C-alpha positions, 0 to 999 in steps of 0.5 A: 507191839503194845502202846506205851504208857504215855499213849494209853494215858492220853487215850484215856484223858480223851476218853474221860473228856468225850464222856463228860462232853456227852453228858453235858450235851445230854443235859442240855438237850434235855433241858435239865440244868446241871446246877438248878437255880434257886427258886421260890414257889407261887400258886395260881388257880385256873378254870381250865389248864388244857394242854399245860404240862409240868416243866412248861415255861413261865415267862414275863415279857417273853423272857423265861423266868421259871417253870410249871412245877405241878398241876393238881385239882383243888378238891375245894373249888374243883379248879386246877391248882398250878404251882410255879417255880419262879427264879430268885431275883424275879419279883411278882406282885399281887396284882399280877395276871397269870395267863395260859398262852400258846406258842404259835397256833398249835404250839406248846403251852406256857404261862405268861405273867403280866406284872401289876403294881402291888406288893411283891408276893413271897414264897407260897403266895398266890396269884389272884388274877388268872386267865384260863387256857384257850381251847381251839377245839371248843372254838371250832365246835362253836363255828361248826355246830353253833353251840355254846356261848356266842355261837350261832343259832345252830338248830334250824328247826324252830317251834312252829308256834314261835313263828310270827304270823301276820296280825299276831304281834310277832311280825318283826317288820314294824310300820313307819311311825304314824301308819297303824296298818300296812293294808291301805285298802281297809283304811280308805273308807275310814276318813269318810265314815268320820265325816258323816 
């Protein structure tokens, strides 16, 4: 009642094909290429790379042309130094702008490169023009608390000495041109005094 050698051979072939198919599927789902494309490395310095991770995409006009290799802190400038692996055949010039963008409102981060019109960068070159990551938490903090750049007044407790008082020169409402005093009762007798 044992299977013939032919049946065992066919089952073995199907088993090997199934294992190969599962391996290819696992690599594809994990975004791990079976054959790594040839790349070259460029660098960019950012003030803030919040949310950007290794292996995030590098795009030009919405097309993936590479990935983020490493993110380190420069000990000289204390800025984030990002190494980008760019696919061979994709030329990036020295006038290009590298910006950290977000996919959707709260999606993952990626680097978008806007091409300029300068000379092409070579392996190990640096993109000089960058735009740092937009941090949504900072914007929410500015809107709620009114702190930071461009925020509202925030603190309603003003110094009482800074509050303008009538006649102190700090009155934000100015009289119209030609009218020096807004209280007409005091000015009514002045023309009569000049005539005498």
